[in-house]
N, C-alpha and C positions, 0 to 999 in steps of 0.2 A: 440376576446375572451372576456369572461365575467370577472368581477373583484372580485367576491365573490365565495369562495370555502370552502369545508369542511376541506380539508387538502392540504397543500403546502409542497413539498419537495424541498429544495434548494441544488443544486449540482448534475450535471449529470455524475459523475464518477460511477464506478460499484456499490459502496455502496448506493449511492442515487438512482440509477436505480432499484436496487434490492428492496430497501425500498418502493419506489413508486409503483412498480409492486405488492408487497405483501400487501400493504395497500389497493390497489384496489381490490385484491382478497378477502381480509378480509371484506371490506366494499363496496360491489359492487354497492349499491345504493347511495353512497356518491361521491361527486366530488373531484377528486385528480389531482393536478397540479404539474408537475415537471418543475422546473425553472433552466436553465443553461445559464451562461453568454457568453459562446462561441458559435460559429456557428454550432458545432456538439458536441456530447457527448464524454466522455472518452479522453479529450484533455490534462489532466494533469497527476497525478500519475498513473491512470489506463492505460494510453496510453504510458507511459515511463518506464515500468518495464520489468522484464526478461521473463514474460509470463509463469512462473512456477506455476503448480498446486502442492502446497506443501503437504507433508504427515504429518507434525507436529512433526518433529524430535526434535526441539529445545525447546519446550514449557513445562513448569512445569506441572506435572500431576495435574488435577483438575482445572487448570486455564481456563479462557474464551478462551484464544488462543488455547489451546490443544483441547478443545471441538469444538470450531468453525471450526478449521482447518480440523480436521478429518471428521466431518460431511460435511463441505463445499467442500472438495475434491470429495467426493462421489456424492454430489448433482451437482457439476459443470460438472463432467464427464457424469452424467445422462442427464443433460440439453443439453450438447453439442451433445450427441448421438441422442436425440429427434429432434434437430434442424439442424442436419447434419453439425455441426461445427467441423473442424478437431482437433483431440487430438492425441498426440503421447505419449504413455507410455514408455519413454526411460529409466526411473529409474535414480537414482542419486548415486554418490560415494562421500563420505566425506573422504578426503585423509589426513592422518597424515604424516608429514615429519620429525618430531623430537620426542624426548622422552616426552617433555611437551605436545605436541599435542596428543601423544598416550594415556597419562593419561586423557586428556580431551575427547578423543574419547571413552574411556572406560565408562566415565560418560554419554556421549550421547547414547551409545549403551544400557546401563542399563535404561536410560530414555525411549528409544524407546520400550523396552520390557514392561516397566510399562504402557506406553500409548497404548500397543497392536498394535504396528506398525511392519509390516513384514520387518525384516532386517536380514542381514547376515554379519558376521565378516570375513574380508579377510586379510590374511597375505600378505607379500610383493610379494610372488610368485603368489598367487591367484589374487592380484591386477594387476600384469603384464600380466597375462593371459586374464583378462577382458579388460584391457586397455594398450596395448603395448607402447603407447606414453606417459604414465603417470608414474611418479616415486614417491614412498613413502614407508614408513615402514609398512603401513597397511591402511585399509579403511573399512568404513561401507557402504554396498550396501543397498540402500532403493528402493525397487521395485515399491512402490506405487506412485512415483513422475512422473508427466507428464508435457507436455508443451501445450500451447494453445495461441491463439490471444485474449487477454482480451478486446480489442476494439470491436471485432466481438461479443463476449459474451454480452457486455454491450448494443450494438446496438440491439441485439435480445431481451434482456430483455425489452428495451424500446418499441420494436414492440409488445411484449406480453402485456405490460402495456396499450398501445394505443388500442390494439384489444379489451380490456375489457372496453374501454371508457375513459381511462385516457388521459390527455392532457399534451403535452410537449411544453414548451415555450422556444425557443433558443434565443440567442443574447439578453438575459435579465439579467442584473446585479442588485442585491439588493444593494442599497446604503444607505438605512436607514430602521429602523424597530422600531415599538413601540407595546406595549401590554396593552390592557385594560381588564376589567373584562369579557367582552363579546366576544372579538376577538383580533386577531393580524393584524396589518397593515404593509405591506411591501412597501417601496418606491423604485421603480426600474427605471433603464434606459433601455428601450427596443428599440434596434436599434437606439439609440441616442435620443429617445423621452421619456418623463416622463410617468410612468405608476404606478398606485397605486393598490395594490392587498390586499384584505381582506380575512381572513380565520379564521376558528374555532381553528385550530391547525397547527403549523409549525414544521417541522423537518429539521435541517440543517446538510448536509453531505458535508461540504465546504472545507475539506482538508487543503490546504495551507492558507485558510482564516478563519479557524475555530474560532480562538480567536477574530477576528474582528466581526464575527457574534454575539458572546456572548456579546461583548462590545456594539454593536448596540442595543441589547435587554436590556442592563443594568443589566446583570447577573454577579454577583461577581465571579471571577475565580482566581486561583492562578497559572496560567500557561501562557506561550506565545509560539506561533509556531516559531521555529527556522528552517530555511531551510538549508538542507545539500545537496549539489550536488553529485549525483552519476554519475561519468563519465565512459563511455564505449568506447571500441574499438570493431571493427569487424575483425575477421581473414580474410586474403586474400582468394579469392575464391577457390584456390587449397586445402585449408584445410577442405573443406566440406567432412564430413565423417571421420574426424581426430580422433574424440572420439565417443564412443558408448553410453555414458551416459552424464548426466550433471556432471561436475567435480567441487567440492567445497572444499575449505580448511576447517580445523577444526577451528571454530570461537573462538574468545576471549569471554568468558562468561560475561565479565564486560562491553562489548560494544553491542549496538543494531544492529550492522552491521555484515553481514555474511562473509565479505571478498571478494577479487577478485576471481571470478569463471568463468569457461567456460560453456556457456549455448547454447545448441542446440536450435535454434529457429524453429518455425513451418514451415518456408519456406526453411529449410535446412541449413541456414547459422549458424555461430557460433559467439557469442559475448563474449567479455572478459570484466569483470567488475562486479559490479561497485566499485569504491573507495568511499570515503566519505570525501568531503572537505566542508569547510564553504561556504555557499551561501550568497550573498549580495543582492539578488533579489529573491523574493518568486517564481516567474515564469520565472526565468532566465535560459533558456536552451541553450544559446549560449556559446562560449568560455569565453568571458568577459562580465559580466552582473552586473550592479550596479543600485539599486534603492535607491534614497536618502531617501524616505519615509520608505522603509523596513529596510535600514541600520540604520537610526536614531532610529527607534523603537527598534531594537536589542540592540544598544549601550546604550540606556537608560533603559534597563531591567537588573536588578541585576542578574537574573538567567543565562543570557548569559555569563557574566563575570565569574561566578562561574563554569559553566560547561566547559568553555574554559580553565580556569586555571587547573581544575581537569584533563583535557584530553589534556594538552598542548603538551606533547611529541608526542602523537599519531597524533594530529592535524597538527603539523609541518611536520611529516613524510608524511602524506597524501598530504599536500600542495606541498612539494617538488616533490613527485611522480606525482602530477597533471601537473607540468610544465616540468618535466624531465622524458621523456619516458623510459630511462633505469631503473629508479627507479620503475616505474609502472611495467615494464616487469619483474623485479626481483621477484615481488609477484607471478607472473604466473610461472616463471622458477623454483620456489620451487618444484612444482609438475609436471611441463611440460617443461623440459629443452630445447627442440628442437625449440621452438618458438623464432623467432628473432624480433627485433624492427621493421624491415621493413615489417613484417607480420601484424602489428597492424594498421588497417585502421580506419579513422574517423567514428564515430557513434553518434547518438543523446544522449545527457545527460538526466538524470532524476533528479527530485527534491524530496527529502523526507521531508514531513511535520512532524517534530519532536516536540512534545509537551515537554517543559521544565518547571519544576516548579520554583517558586520564589527562592527556595534554591539551584537551579542548578541541581536538580535531573532529569535525563532523564526518561520520562514516557515510560515504556516498554510494558504496557498492554493497553487495550481499556480504554478510558476516556470519560465520558459523563457529560454534564451540563444540567440543566433544569429549567424551570419556570412553572407556572400553565398551560400555553398554548403552551409551546415549549419544544423540546428536541434537544440537540446539540451533534453531534459526534465530540468530541474535539481531539481525538487521535485514529487513526485507522491504526496501524502499520502493516507491513508484519506479517502475511499472510492475509491482508485484502481482496485482490482480490480473493484468494482461498476461503475465509470465507464469501464472500459477501452475500450469501443466508442465512446462519445462523445469520449473523449480522442483516440483514433485518428483519428476524423473531423475533429476540430479541428486536429490536427497535419497531416493531409492538406490541409486548407484553407489552412493557413499555408504549406505547401510549394508549393501551387499559386500562391499569391500571390507568393511569392519567385521562382518560375520565370518568372512574367510580368515581374517587375522585371528579372530577368536578360536576358530576351528584349528588353525595352525598351532596356536598356543596350547590348546588342549592336547594336541598330538605330541 
């Protein structure tokens, strides 16, 4: 491979793949390189999520999330149909199990109407008719929710990117970066060997390593990535077909997590989860994972202590449920009382890359940082997978704007 490119995109998750593909479409005569440190794409957040194509229920009207999610869902379904990738439009039920949740459900229902999402209000009897194994006071039925394998989607995006002449470099980790007036230099380890890459512009979609990329570039930021483990179970095989929809609780609006839900997967299985417990390793997918580097960086960050103290009660409950299966099961039994502890089988965990500000504020929306020749996706929360194509378009627009500024400065 050569060492000089017009554009380099760092990160082979679905957002990085979408961005590289769309950059190559927009600038067909420019060289575009996609760099990924793993041996294949979609190995982190993209490959460890629930596989849901979200409709945009939770997001404030007018926000980037609401816009990206709605457009992204339609584009994802269209992309999958074009490339023969399986999608199941099973719909989703958000189930309220007490009066507080009923009040929250009313607010969500009204938000859906404002966001022009096709929803139906179900009372307890209608809920039972739709889902005999689910118990609740009522529910919102969201028809436009589907499921897909996002690894497969990402792989296809990379194929489309390469068909246009884009280049993918796997097993290549960026370990240093510097920016000069004329170019950006990336110092990498490629399959254990040093490699230096030069480019006119770099976009980083680094997920769990987003803050480290901005630090490498010397870009001042007021956040750090704090990892939260999302632990899943899978229902025993006899539960296949147990529910007709995705079954979600009514979420706490003060938290960025949607709660433990039942998710029909594209292979027919059903997962239970995720919870949200403190991670001590950014890429720690096993049961016990600790990285001294990651832990030390968290413990010396003031925002970590502030967000932990502000959510201490919730965090302790999540930690207890992580180690005590009956506690985890209780979250499920609120709306699905027939499932037993023995029915919860092991399933791989995921890690959420949560940007936390210095004052302990959880960043709920998309967050970007930039320099003259770089743009960094610092926070891409759910529904980032659903929204990957609009996010890529948005990033390309920002890159185009910055290129114009660079040209004006040169003049």
